C-alpha positions as CSV (number, residue, x, y, z in Angstrom):
1,M,-1.7,7.9,102.3
2,S,-3.0,10.9,103.6
3,T,-5.6,13.1,102.1
4,L,-6.1,16.9,102.6
5,R,-9.9,17.4,102.5
6,F,-12.1,20.3,102.1
7,D,-15.4,20.5,102.2
8,D,-18.4,22.9,103.8
9,T,-18.7,20.1,106.8
10,S,-14.9,20.0,107.1
11,R,-13.7,20.3,110.6
12,C,-11.8,23.4,111.3
13,P,-8.7,22.9,109.3
14,V,-6.1,24.7,111.8
15,G,-7.8,23.5,115.0
16,V,-9.1,26.6,116.0
17,C,-10.1,25.5,119.8
18,C,-10.8,26.3,123.0
19,V,-8.1,25.1,125.5
20,G,-10.4,25.6,128.4
21,C,-13.4,23.5,127.6
22,G,-12.7,21.9,124.1
23,V,-15.6,23.4,122.5
24,T,-14.6,24.4,118.9
25,D,-15.5,27.7,117.4
26,A,-18.7,27.5,115.7
27,E,-18.3,31.4,114.2
28,L,-15.1,30.8,112.7
29,F,-16.3,26.8,111.4
30,P,-20.2,26.6,111.9
31,A,-19.9,22.7,110.6
32,C,-17.1,21.8,112.9
33,T,-17.8,19.1,115.1
34,G,-13.8,17.5,115.4
35,A,-12.3,17.1,118.7
36,P,-9.8,20.2,119.9
37,D,-6.6,20.3,117.7
38,L,-4.4,21.8,120.5
39,S,-1.0,21.3,118.1
40,G,-1.3,24.3,115.8
41,A,-0.3,27.4,115.8
42,S,-3.8,28.4,116.9
43,A,-4.4,26.5,120.0
44,G,-5.2,28.7,122.7
45,M,-7.7,31.2,121.2
46,P,-10.5,32.1,123.1
47,C,-13.7,30.3,123.0
48,T,-17.1,31.9,121.9
49,D,-19.3,29.9,124.1
50,P,-20.1,32.2,126.9
51,G,-19.7,29.5,129.9
52,C,-16.3,28.6,129.2
53,P,-14.0,29.5,132.4
54,S,-11.5,30.5,129.8
55,R,-13.2,33.3,128.6
56,A,-12.8,35.2,132.0
57,S,-9.0,34.1,132.2
58,D,-5.8,36.3,132.0
59,D,-3.6,33.0,131.5
60,Y,-2.8,33.4,127.6
61,P,-0.1,35.0,125.9
62,P,0.4,38.5,124.7
63,G,-1.7,39.5,122.1
64,P,0.3,39.4,118.6
65,L,-0.5,43.4,118.2
66,T,-1.4,44.8,121.4
67,G,1.7,43.3,123.3
68,A,-0.8,43.1,126.4
69,G,-1.6,39.9,128.4
70,S,-4.6,41.3,128.7
71,G,-6.8,43.8,126.5
72,E,-10.0,45.1,128.7
73,G,-12.8,45.0,126.1
74,L,-10.9,43.3,123.3
75,S,-11.4,39.8,123.2
76,E,-13.4,39.2,126.6
77,R,-9.7,40.0,128.6
78,S,-7.9,37.0,126.5
79,G,-5.3,39.4,125.1
80,I,-5.7,38.2,121.3
81,L,-7.1,40.1,119.0
82,R,-10.8,39.0,117.5
83,S,-13.1,40.5,115.3
84,V,-15.4,37.7,114.7
85,T,-18.9,39.0,113.4
86,S,-21.9,37.1,112.3
87,V,-22.9,37.7,108.6
88,D,-26.1,39.8,109.6
89,A,-24.3,41.9,112.3
90,L,-23.5,45.4,112.0
91,P,-20.0,46.0,112.4
92,T,-18.8,48.0,115.3
93,A,-15.8,50.5,115.5
94,E,-13.6,48.1,117.4
95,Q,-14.2,45.2,115.2
96,I,-13.1,47.6,112.2
97,A,-10.4,48.5,114.4
98,V,-9.1,44.7,115.1
99,R,-10.0,43.7,111.6
100,A,-7.5,46.3,110.1
101,Q,-4.6,45.2,112.1
102,E,-5.8,41.1,111.1
103,L,-5.5,42.2,107.5
104,K,-2.1,44.0,108.6
105,V,-0.8,40.7,109.8
106,L,-2.3,38.7,107.1
107,H,-0.3,40.8,104.3
108,L,2.9,40.9,106.0
109,G,2.7,37.0,106.5
110,L,1.8,36.4,103.1
111,M,4.7,38.8,102.3
112,L,7.0,36.3,103.7
113,S,5.7,33.4,102.5
114,L,5.9,34.7,98.6
115,S,9.7,33.0,98.7
116,S,8.5,29.6,99.8
117,L,5.6,29.5,97.1
118,F,8.0,30.0,94.4
119,D,10.8,28.3,95.6
120,P,11.6,25.2,93.5
121,D,12.4,23.0,96.6
122,L,8.9,22.9,97.8
123,P,9.3,24.0,101.1
124,I,5.4,24.4,102.1
125,L,4.9,20.7,100.5
126,Q,8.1,19.4,102.6
127,T,6.4,21.0,105.6
128,E,2.8,19.6,105.0
129,L,4.7,16.0,104.1
130,R,6.0,16.2,107.8
131,R,3.1,17.1,109.1
132,L,0.7,14.0,107.8
133,G,4.1,11.9,108.5
134,E,4.7,11.2,104.7
135,H,8.2,10.8,103.2
136,P,9.8,13.5,101.2
137,D,9.7,12.7,98.2
138,G,5.8,11.4,98.8
139,D,2.6,13.8,97.8
140,F,-0.7,13.6,98.7
141,P,-4.1,13.9,97.2
142,V,-6.2,17.5,97.8
143,N,-9.7,16.5,97.3
144,L,-12.5,19.1,96.8
145,Y,-16.7,17.9,97.9
146,Y,-19.6,19.8,97.8
147,R,-20.9,18.3,101.2
148,A,-19.2,15.8,103.1
149,A,-17.1,13.2,101.8
150,E,-19.4,10.0,103.6
151,A,-22.4,11.6,101.6
152,E,-20.6,12.1,98.4
153,P,-17.9,10.1,97.3
154,E,-16.8,11.9,94.1
155,C,-14.8,14.3,94.3
156,L,-12.2,16.7,92.5
157,S,-8.9,15.4,93.5
158,Y,-5.3,17.5,92.7
159,S,-2.0,16.1,93.3
160,A,-0.2,18.3,95.9
161,R,2.8,18.0,94.9
162,N,1.9,19.7,91.4
163,I,0.0,22.4,92.8
164,F,3.2,23.3,94.5
165,T,5.4,22.7,91.7
166,A,2.8,24.8,89.2
167,V,2.9,27.6,92.0
168,S,6.4,27.8,91.8
169,N,6.2,28.3,88.1
170,L,4.1,31.2,88.0
171,R,5.5,34.0,86.1
172,G,4.2,37.2,84.8
173,D,1.1,39.3,85.3
174,V,-0.6,36.6,87.6
175,V,2.4,37.4,90.0
176,K,2.7,41.2,89.5
177,H,-1.0,41.9,89.5
178,D,-2.4,39.0,91.8
179,I,-0.2,37.5,94.4
180,M,1.7,40.6,94.8
181,S,-1.9,42.4,95.2
182,I,-4.4,39.6,96.7
183,S,-4.4,40.9,100.7
184,M,-4.1,44.5,99.6
185,I,-7.4,43.9,97.5
186,N,-9.0,41.6,100.1
187,A,-8.1,43.8,102.5
188,G,-9.5,47.3,100.8
189,I,-12.7,45.5,99.9
190,R,-13.1,44.1,103.4
191,L,-12.5,47.4,105.2
192,G,-14.5,49.5,103.1
193,D,-17.5,46.8,103.1
194,M,-17.4,46.9,107.1
195,I,-17.5,50.8,107.2
196,R,-20.2,51.2,105.0
197,K,-22.4,48.3,106.4
198,G,-21.6,49.7,110.2
199,G,-22.6,52.7,109.0
200,H,-19.2,54.9,110.1
201,N,-18.6,56.1,107.0
202,R,-18.0,60.4,106.9
203,D,-18.2,62.8,104.5
204,D,-15.8,65.1,106.3
205,V,-13.1,62.4,107.2
206,P,-10.7,62.4,104.2
207,L,-9.4,58.8,105.7
208,L,-12.9,57.3,105.5
209,Q,-13.2,58.7,102.1
210,F,-10.0,57.4,100.6
211,A,-11.4,53.9,102.3
212,Y,-14.3,54.5,100.3
213,H,-12.2,55.0,97.1
214,F,-9.7,52.1,97.9
215,R,-12.7,49.8,98.3
216,N,-14.2,50.7,94.8
217,A,-10.7,50.4,93.3
218,S,-10.1,47.0,94.7
219,G,-13.5,45.4,93.5
220,H,-13.1,47.3,89.8
221,G,-9.6,46.3,88.7
222,D,-7.1,47.5,91.1
223,V,-7.3,51.5,89.3
224,W,-9.0,54.3,90.8
225,N,-12.2,55.0,89.1
226,Y,-14.1,58.5,90.3
227,S,-14.7,61.2,88.4
228,P,-12.1,62.6,86.4
229,S,-12.5,66.1,88.4
230,G,-11.5,64.5,91.4
231,P,-13.6,63.2,94.5
232,P,-16.4,64.7,95.6
233,H,-14.8,64.9,99.1
234,P,-11.3,65.1,100.3
235,A,-9.8,61.8,100.3
236,S,-6.1,61.1,101.6
237,C,-3.9,58.5,103.5
238,R,-1.0,60.3,105.3
239,D,0.7,62.0,102.1
240,L,-1.2,60.1,99.1
241,V,-4.1,62.4,98.3
242,L,-6.8,61.1,95.5
243,T,-7.1,63.9,92.8
244,G,-8.1,63.4,89.2
245,E,-5.0,62.3,88.0
246,L,-4.8,58.9,89.5
247,V,-8.0,58.1,87.6
248,G,-7.5,54.9,85.6
249,R,-4.0,54.5,87.6
250,R,-3.4,51.1,89.2
251,A,-3.9,51.6,93.0
252,T,-1.6,48.9,94.6
253,W,1.8,48.8,94.7
254,E,1.8,51.8,92.2
255,T,0.1,54.3,94.6
256,V,-0.6,52.3,97.4
257,T,2.7,51.2,98.2
258,P,3.3,48.2,100.8
259,R,4.6,50.6,103.3
260,L,1.4,53.1,102.7
261,F,-0.9,49.9,102.9
262,V,0.3,49.4,106.3
263,E,0.2,53.0,107.3
264,F,-3.4,52.9,106.2
265,L,-4.2,49.9,107.9
266,D,-2.8,51.4,111.5
267,D,-4.7,54.9,110.9
268,I,-8.3,53.0,110.1
269,T,-7.1,50.9,113.7
270,E,-6.3,54.6,115.5
271,H,-9.5,56.2,114.0
272,F,-11.5,53.5,115.2
273,A,-10.0,52.6,118.4
274,P,-7.8,55.3,119.5
275,G,-4.2,53.6,121.2
276,L,-5.3,50.2,120.6
277,V,-1.9,49.6,118.8
278,P,1.4,51.1,119.9
279,P,3.5,52.8,117.1
280,P,5.6,50.6,114.8
281,S,9.5,50.5,115.7
282,R,11.2,52.7,112.5
283,E,14.6,51.9,111.7
284,A,17.1,54.7,109.2
């Protein structure tokens, strides 16, 4: 039986490896030493090795967001958006712009996956069973280690089938306040921290002030929490202006709707890298 393994030295779970030189992506997975897995959706990711010839190649498909085959200055001409930074690096404007688009794709992808998560036929489990070569009625353990399994035989082990079954039966607040908002809350915290850490915040830019307060709301119970008299500096995103009346109200969904959230991410990208992403299509 196949085993899904998670520990701090595991090989990259999605095969983010270079197609040009076979070097694994040490920035994304520092302990990854496995051979490249080119069967996954990430095959073709640009390498982080400066000497790899693929970094200067234009032989990559168009980026998922730019629509361009070679974005000069983005991803070393790979055409694939990339915002990986080290823990100690100060985020640049371009990296913030790119991360906002990655978080948009993550958010939309998670929204699309929710119906599969709650499907009693467990389609995600069936996909994993096929990938692992197991019978459709089968199961496999999900093992959690502190360190490499070779050095630590004891682990926490869960049934994949039981996990997916339990998830499909989730109802109530955990769905409304957690699953439905997790990508929005994560993005609010991530972008707010990147803007602050990079020294990009400005009191005279309402969008950046909105990002600052959205970050605080995301990290403190998903509610707006500033002075009842309103933020000290104008803070807004599109038609949503933060006022004292919003204090204590839920930030995600109630005020930042799914559409406004995506528009917020696009506005952040446009602010830090004008023209990076074309306007989305709109239908009446």
